[in-house]
Structures are given as structure tokens and as C-alpha cells.
C-alpha positions in Angstrom: 64.5 -59.5 98.0 65.3 -63.1 97.5 62.9 -65.9 98.5 63.8 -68.5 101.0 63.8 -72.2 100.0 60.5 -73.5 98.9 58.4 -75.6 101.3 54.8 -76.9 101.1 52.8 -74.0 102.6 49.2 -73.8 103.4 47.5 -72.1 100.4 47.0 -68.7 101.9 45.4 -65.7 100.2 47.3 -62.6 101.4 46.5 -58.9 101.1 49.5 -56.6 101.0 48.8 -53.0 102.0 51.6 -50.5 101.5 51.8 -47.0 99.9 55.2 -47.8 98.4 54.8 -49.5 95.0 58.3 -51.0 95.1 57.6 -52.6 98.5 54.2 -54.0 97.3 55.8 -55.4 94.2 58.8 -56.9 96.0 56.6 -58.6 98.7 54.2 -59.9 96.0 57.1 -61.5 94.2 58.5 -63.2 97.3 55.2 -64.5 98.4 54.0 -65.8 95.1 57.4 -67.5 94.5 56.8 -69.7 97.5 53.2 -70.5 96.6 50.9 -67.9 98.2 48.3 -66.0 96.3 48.4 -62.2 96.8 46.5 -59.0 96.2 47.7 -55.4 96.9 46.3 -52.1 98.1 48.1 -48.7 98.3 46.0 -47.1 101.2 44.3 -48.2 104.3 40.9 -47.3 102.9 41.6 -49.3 99.7 42.7 -52.2 101.9 39.5 -52.2 104.0 37.4 -52.2 100.8 39.4 -55.1 99.5 38.8 -57.0 102.8 35.1 -56.4 102.7 34.9 -57.6 99.1 37.4 -60.5 99.2 38.2 -63.5 101.3 41.7 -63.2 102.7 43.5 -65.5 105.2 46.0 -62.8 106.2 46.8 -59.1 105.8 50.3 -57.8 105.6 50.0 -54.0 106.3 52.3 -51.1 106.7 51.9 -49.1 109.9 52.3 -45.6 108.3 49.8 -45.1 105.5 48.1 -42.1 103.9 44.7 -41.8 105.6 43.8 -44.9 107.6 46.9 -46.3 109.3 47.8 -49.9 109.8 46.4 -49.8 113.4 43.2 -48.3 112.0 42.9 -51.3 109.6 43.7 -53.6 112.5 41.0 -52.2 114.8 38.3 -51.9 112.1 35.3 -54.0 113.2 34.5 -55.0 109.6 38.0 -56.5 109.1 38.5 -59.5 111.5 41.3 -60.9 109.3 44.6 -61.8 111.0 47.2 -59.0 110.4 50.9 -58.6 110.5 52.1 -55.0 110.9 55.1 -53.8 109.0 57.0 -50.6 110.1 60.3 -48.8 109.9 59.7 -47.4 113.3 60.1 -50.5 115.5 60.0 -49.9 119.2 58.4 -51.3 122.4 55.4 -49.0 122.2 54.4 -50.1 118.7 54.8 -53.8 119.7 52.5 -53.2 122.7 50.0 -51.3 120.6 50.1 -54.1 118.0 49.5 -56.8 120.6 46.6 -55.0 122.3 45.0 -54.2 119.0 45.2 -57.8 118.0 48.0 -58.1 115.5 49.2 -61.7 114.8 52.7 -60.4 114.6 55.0 -57.4 113.8 58.0 -57.1 111.5 60.5 -54.3 111.0 61.4 -52.7 107.7 63.4 -53.2 105.6 62.0 -56.7 105.5 64.2 -59.7 105.5 62.4 -62.3 103.4 63.6 -65.1 105.6 62.2 -63.4 108.7 58.8 -62.8 107.0 58.6 -66.4 105.7 59.4 -67.6 109.2 56.4 -65.6 110.6 54.2 -66.9 107.8 55.1 -70.5 108.6 54.1 -69.8 112.3 50.8 -68.5 111.0 50.3 -71.6 108.9 50.9 -73.8 112.0 48.4 -71.7 114.0 45.8 -71.9 111.2 46.2 -75.7 111.0 45.8 -76.0 114.8 42.7 -73.7 114.6 41.1 -75.7 111.9 41.7 -78.9 113.9 40.1 -77.3 117.0 37.1 -76.0 115.1 36.4 -79.6 114.0 36.4 -80.6 117.6 34.4 -77.9 119.3 31.0 -78.2 117.6 30.1 -80.6 120.4 32.3 -81.7 123.3 31.7 -85.4 122.7 32.2 -88.2 125.2 35.5 -88.9 123.3 37.0 -85.8 124.9 35.1 -85.7 128.2 35.4 -88.1 131.1 33.1 -87.4 134.1 33.2 -83.6 133.5 37.0 -83.6 132.8 37.6 -82.2 129.3 40.8 -83.1 127.5 42.2 -84.6 124.3 45.9 -84.7 125.1 47.6 -88.0 125.2 48.8 -87.5 128.8 45.2 -87.0 130.0 43.9 -89.9 127.9 46.4 -92.1 129.8 45.0 -90.7 133.1 41.5 -91.6 132.0 42.6 -95.2 131.2 44.3 -95.5 134.6 41.1 -94.3 136.4 38.9 -96.7 134.4 41.2 -99.6 135.5 41.4 -98.7 139.2 37.9 -97.4 139.8 36.2 -100.8 140.5 38.5 -101.5 143.4 38.8 -100.0 146.9 42.5 -99.2 146.4 43.7 -96.0 147.9 44.8 -93.4 145.3 47.2 -90.5 145.5 46.7 -87.7 143.0 49.6 -85.3 142.4 49.8 -82.1 140.4 50.0 -78.4 140.6 47.2 -76.3 142.0 44.4 -75.9 139.5 45.1 -79.0 137.5 41.8 -80.6 138.5 42.7 -83.0 141.4 39.3 -82.8 143.0 37.6 -83.3 139.6 39.6 -86.5 139.1 38.8 -87.7 142.6 35.1 -87.3 141.8 35.6 -89.1 138.5 37.2 -92.0 140.4 34.2 -92.1 142.7 31.6 -91.8 139.8 33.3 -94.6 137.9 33.2 -96.9 140.9 30.5 -99.1 142.5 30.3 -96.5 145.2 28.9 -93.8 142.9 25.5 -93.9 144.6 27.0 -93.1 148.0 28.5 -89.9 149.3 31.6 -88.2 148.0 33.0 -86.0 150.8 35.9 -83.6 150.1 38.0 -81.7 152.6 41.1 -79.5 152.2 43.5 -80.4 155.0 45.3 -77.1 154.7 42.1 -75.0 155.2 41.0 -76.4 158.6 42.7 -75.2 161.8 44.8 -77.9 163.4 42.8 -78.0 166.7 39.6 -78.7 164.7 40.9 -81.2 162.2 40.6 -84.3 164.4 37.0 -83.5 165.1 36.3 -82.8 161.5 37.7 -86.2 160.4 36.7 -88.5 163.2 33.8 -86.6 165.0 33.4 -86.0 168.7 31.3 -86.9 171.7 29.3 -84.3 173.6 31.4 -82.7 176.3 34.7 -83.9 174.7 35.9 -80.2 174.7 34.5 -76.8 175.6 32.4 -76.2 172.5 31.3 -79.9 172.1 27.6 -79.3 172.9 26.4 -82.4 171.1 27.6 -85.6 169.5 29.0 -85.0 166.0 29.8 -87.4 163.2 33.2 -87.0 161.4 33.7 -87.0 157.7 34.7 -90.7 157.8 31.2 -91.5 159.0 29.6 -89.0 156.7 31.3 -90.8 153.7 30.2 -94.2 154.8 29.9 -96.5 151.8 31.3 -93.8 149.6 34.6 -91.9 149.0 36.5 -89.5 151.2 38.8 -87.1 149.4 41.6 -85.5 151.4 43.1 -82.6 149.5 46.5 -81.3 150.5 47.0 -84.4 152.7 50.6 -83.3 153.2 49.4 -80.5 155.5 48.1 -83.0 158.2 50.0 -82.6 161.5 52.0 -85.7 162.5 49.7 -86.8 165.4 46.7 -86.9 163.0 48.8 -88.8 160.5 49.1 -91.6 163.1 45.3 -91.7 163.6 44.7 -91.7 159.8 47.1 -94.6 159.3 45.3 -96.6 162.0 41.9 -95.8 160.4 43.1 -97.1 157.1 44.7 -100.2 158.5 41.9 -101.2 160.9 38.9 -99.7 159.0 37.8 -98.3 162.4 37.8 -94.8 163.9 37.2 -93.4 167.3 35.4 -90.1 167.9 37.2 -87.5 170.1 36.2 -88.2 173.7 34.7 -91.6 172.9 35.9 -95.0 174.1 34.0 -97.0 171.5 35.4 -97.8 168.0 33.2 -97.4 164.9 33.6 -99.6 161.9 33.9 -97.6 158.6 33.5 -98.5 155.0 35.3 -95.7 153.1 37.5 -95.5 150.1 40.2 -92.9 150.5 41.5 -90.7 147.7 44.1 -88.1 148.6 45.9 -85.3 146.7 48.9 -83.1 147.2 51.1 -80.7 145.4 54.0 -81.3 147.8 56.8 -83.8 147.3 55.8 -86.2 150.1 58.8 -88.4 149.6 61.1 -85.5 150.5 58.8 -84.7 153.4 59.1 -88.3 154.6 62.9 -88.2 154.4 62.9 -84.9 156.4 60.5 -86.2 159.1 57.5 -84.0 158.1 55.4 -86.9 156.8 55.1 -90.5 158.0 56.7 -92.9 155.6 54.4 -95.8 156.5 51.3 -93.5 155.9 52.8 -92.4 152.5 53.0 -96.1 151.4 49.5 -96.7 152.6 48.1 -93.7 150.7 50.2 -94.1 147.6 49.1 -97.6 146.5 48.2 -96.1 143.1 49.6 -92.8 142.0 48.1 -90.6 139.3 49.9 -87.4 138.2 48.1 -84.6 136.5 50.4 -82.7 134.1 50.1 -78.8 134.1 48.2 -77.1 131.3 51.4 -75.6 129.8 52.5 -79.2 129.0 49.2 -80.0 127.2 48.6 -77.0 124.9 46.3 -79.1 122.7 43.7 -79.1 125.6 43.5 -75.3 125.9 41.1 -74.6 123.0 38.9 -77.4 124.0 38.8 -76.1 127.6 38.1 -72.6 126.4 35.0 -73.8 124.5 33.9 -75.9 127.5 34.2 -73.0 130.0 32.5 -70.5 127.6 29.5 -72.9 127.3 29.4 -73.6 131.0 29.5 -69.9 132.1 27.4 -68.4 129.4 24.6 -70.8 130.4 25.2 -70.2 134.2 25.3 -66.4 133.8 22.6 -66.1 131.1 25.0 -64.5 128.7 24.8 -65.3 125.0 27.6 -67.6 123.8 30.6 -65.8 122.4 33.4 -66.7 120.1 37.2 -66.3 120.4 38.9 -64.5 117.5 42.2 -65.6 115.9 44.3 -63.0 117.7 42.9 -63.8 121.1 43.2 -67.5 120.6 46.9 -67.0 119.7 47.5 -65.1 123.0 45.6 -67.8 125.0 47.6 -70.6 123.4 50.9 -68.8 124.1 50.2 -67.9 127.8 51.8 -70.3 130.4 48.7 -70.7 132.7 50.6 -71.1 135.9 47.2 -71.4 137.6 46.3 -74.2 135.1 42.7 -75.0 134.2 41.4 -73.0 137.2 43.1 -69.8 136.0 41.9 -70.4 132.4 38.3 -70.9 133.6 38.4 -67.6 135.6 39.8 -65.9 132.6 37.0 -67.1 130.3 34.3 -66.1 132.9 35.8 -62.7 133.1 36.0 -62.3 129.3 32.3 -63.3 129.0 31.3 -60.6 131.5 33.5 -57.8 130.1 33.2 -58.4 126.4 30.8 -56.0 124.7 30.6 -57.8 121.4 29.9 -61.3 120.1 33.6 -61.9 119.8 35.9 -61.8 122.8 38.7 -59.3 122.3 42.1 -58.8 123.9 40.8 -56.0 126.1 38.5 -58.5 127.8 41.6 -60.6 128.9 43.5 -60.0 132.2 46.5 -57.7 131.8 48.9 -60.4 132.9 47.8 -62.6 129.9 48.3 -59.9 127.2 51.4 -58.4 128.8 53.4 -61.6 128.0 52.2 -61.5 124.4 53.4 -57.9 123.9 56.8 -58.8 125.3 57.1 -61.8 123.0 56.3 -59.6 120.0 58.9 -57.1 121.1 61.5 -59.8 121.7 60.8 -61.4 118.3 61.3 -58.1 116.6 64.6 -57.5 118.4 65.8 -61.0 117.6 64.8 -60.6 114.0 66.9 -57.4 113.8 69.9 -59.0 115.5 69.8 -61.9 113.1 69.9 -59.7 110.0 72.8 -61.0 108.0 72.7 -58.2 105.4 76.1 -56.6 105.5 75.7 -54.2 102.6 76.7 -50.7 103.6 74.8 -49.3 100.6 71.5 -51.0 101.5 71.8 -50.2 105.2 72.6 -46.6 104.5 69.6 -46.3 102.2 67.4 -47.8 104.8 68.7 -45.4 107.4 68.2 -42.4 105.1 64.6 -43.5 104.3 63.8 -43.9 108.0 65.3 -40.4 108.9 63.5 -38.7 106.0 60.1 -40.2 106.8 60.5 -39.3 110.5 61.5 -35.7 109.6 58.5 -35.3 107.3 56.2 -36.7 109.9 57.5 -34.3 112.5 57.1 -31.3 110.2 53.7 -32.3 108.9 55.2 -32.9 105.4 57.0 -29.5 105.2 60.0 -30.3 103.1 61.9 -27.1 103.8 61.7 -27.6 107.5 62.4 -31.3 107.2 65.6 -30.5 105.2 66.8 -28.2 108.0 66.2 -31.0 110.6 68.1 -33.4 108.5 70.8 -30.9 108.0 70.8 -31.2 104.2 69.9 -28.8 101.5 66.3 -28.6 100.1 67.6 -29.7 96.7 69.3 -32.7 98.2 66.1 -33.7 100.0 64.1 -33.5 96.8 66.7 -35.7 95.0 66.5 -38.3 97.8 62.7 -38.3 97.7 62.9 -39.1 94.0 65.7 -41.6 94.4 63.9 -43.6 97.1 60.4 -43.3 95.5 59.1 -41.5 98.6 55.9 -39.4 98.4 57.4 -36.5 100.3 55.2 -36.9 103.3 51.4 -36.9 103.6 49.4 -36.0 100.6 49.5 -32.2 100.4 53.2 -32.1 101.5 54.3 -28.5 101.2 57.3 -26.3 100.8 58.4 -23.9 103.4 
């Protein structure tokens, strides 16, 4: 092996577990050349003892080992150290097993030093991010929280600054963003930051109310105005008097109600259904949508004049996948919130699980992440949340990425040496044949279609143990 160009790595202490002395020695040389400190172990059991005694940042472990396998080491409760699996038997099943068992990554043998160093650089970046987040999560200070909105990303800091500037005024505000990004939370933050904070905050989802009831909900009705109108009823505009009315999914309003809403905003008066008298209102309106209302206006589905009236100030909430730096902060916030609500002891998130959560795209945004953390709290049976406590759709993507990374690594192998490739293939076939025959060399030779003498020669040439301890002749 030849080392890649030197960089400035994080000073990692790495344990190498492999039953092949040549592999251990070669890996040790590569890693120490670029500035890592290393220690080695020849068996899974020896590796576990070293982990219990030492303090390692990372374990590089062979999958196939005498006694305890690489997966056994990975799953051992006393060894919560991040682990990279090495194997000459790369396939989708192993990638999936490694992901679910909590491996940081997975690399195929024979190992290309550049591929290994690339993975270690990724681990350094992850460790750096983890340390930064640990410094933040002891207490979710006011610096990262604005009226129950938790964030540290620059995009959300800009949102907070916008809200602080506009909150003192009665200007109408349009909040845009995907479902689950926190549009109602932001609307509440606008209300709580304004002089109206002591008055009602009323929220309604315009897409959740049947069209024939929406007018009555917004503006109220007089007794006898329609069949079920058995008494006078205030609408939400009146209920929110002096405060803030939040219209979520405002793009779902039918056109005839858009006209009435526009009139209410322009004249600051409403009229209950079935009433001839107008009522003066004092309401600040905040609306939200995930639709493109400009396109709707062009296509006649939304009134252009109402859009201008609602969109005096526009605030866009970016999706969670575009502000990854907020994920770990939100995880801590949601765990604290739901552990207190459910009466469950606070739990931690291990390195392997945090890596999966940071990689996932969160199409449902903060709402999906919150549901995931609540589920993990309930299902986790230990003090640390494991991969098995996460929804299958979250871990499935991680397993696919591991498999893809392994395939990409193999495709990018620039080693064109026939001699080395042939040796690697022979080692692979011999190990598989010995595994299949339980270490019986005679039977393995027959499967390989070579003589017993030739097999013994190759075992010696490649420094192979000849199968499991206790390998036998036919």
C-alpha cells in the first residue's frame, strides 16, 4: 500500500482488528504515515478487550474473524466506538447488516489506501461537527431559540431578524415554505413579538374546513341564516379581535371567499352571514402557503389583488435538508420536550445514529424529525437511541448509500496489476471455499478444482490460516 498525500487530520486513535498480520501491518503503516496513532488486535475478542481498556476514536475491523466476527464487535454493548467494517465479501446484504448494526462505513478488500483515507476524512468531518454540536446542546440558550423556534443556521437567523423588524407593525405577512417547516410556529412568534401578544392568536387551516362552512367560520353568522344556524355565532375575525388571525393554506380559499377576505382587509370590517350590519375589526392577518400563489394568480385560481394585499412582507422558511446544521440542535430539543411530556428518562443519540439522521433528507422537515424522535424515545430500550428505534425509511436510505459507496469505490479502483488482482481473486475464492467446507482443506480443494498440494502451497503463499482454527484434512 502507498499512502495518499498528507493532509492535516484530526488526531485520531484507531484500533485495527484483522487476523492477517500482513493486513494489520500494512494498514498501520498507511495510517501512521498520515498522522494517525494506531493499535492492532488479531481477533474479535482481543479487539473488544482493547476497546474496554483503551480510548479509541475509531475501530477498523475485518468482518470475518476467528471467534467473534466484525459484526459481533460492532453489536457489543461495551464497545460504542464508531467502526468501519472491512471485508472481501462485499454485497448488498453485508452493507445492509452493517448499516443496521451501526457501522460508520464499509470498505471492500483488498483495500485501496486512497478510498480508506477518503472515508477517514469523512469521519473527521463528522467528528468535528459532533464536537461543535456537543458544545451547543448542554443548554438550548436564547441564542439559538426564538419564541420556541430552535435554529442556528444562517438562513433562520435572517428569518428571526426579519420577524423582529416587522413584529411591531400591523403589516400583513405571508409565510411560505414546505409542509412541516414551522409556518404556524413562526406566525405565533410574530404575534408574541408584537404589541398584540396579550390578545388572542387564532389559527385556522383553510384546506381543512369544508367550503360551505368556511364563510361562517371566518365571518360568523346570524341565527336562522341557514338550516343549522340555531344561534348567533362569532367568526374567527371577531374571536381574534385585538390579536392575530393566522390563515394557513390560504391558497385553498375558494374565489368567492377571496373577495370577502380582500374587502375585510381593505375596510377593516366584516359582515356575518345573514346579517345586514357591518362589524369593525382590529385584527392583524398572517397567512401561509406551500403553493405558488403567483402561478395560481396567473391561472385565475387566486385573486391577484388579494395576493398583493396578503404579501406585503414575505418570509420564506427553507426546508430542513438545506440547513443540516439545525438537525442536531432540533434532535436535542425534541428529545428534551418529549422525554418531559412522556415521563421518559432523557436519552442520548450515538454516533452511528446521528450520522444516519444527518444524512436523511427529511422531506417532512422538522415535523417528521420530531415524530421520529418521539418514536425513538418510546421504542428505545436502553439509555442510547439505536438504529432499530428509527423508522425503516430513515435507515433504508443509509444502507443504500453504504452499498452505493462500496460499489463506487470498487469502480474507481485504478489498480490494473493482473498479478495483484489475480492474487486477490484467489484469496477470496479460497476463503469462501474454506468457509463453505468448515475448514476442510481436502473438500475445499475439490470445490476449487485444484490439487490438495496446490491449495496448501497457496495457503502458505498468501499467509492464510487455512480456515477456522482447527481446520482439518479430509
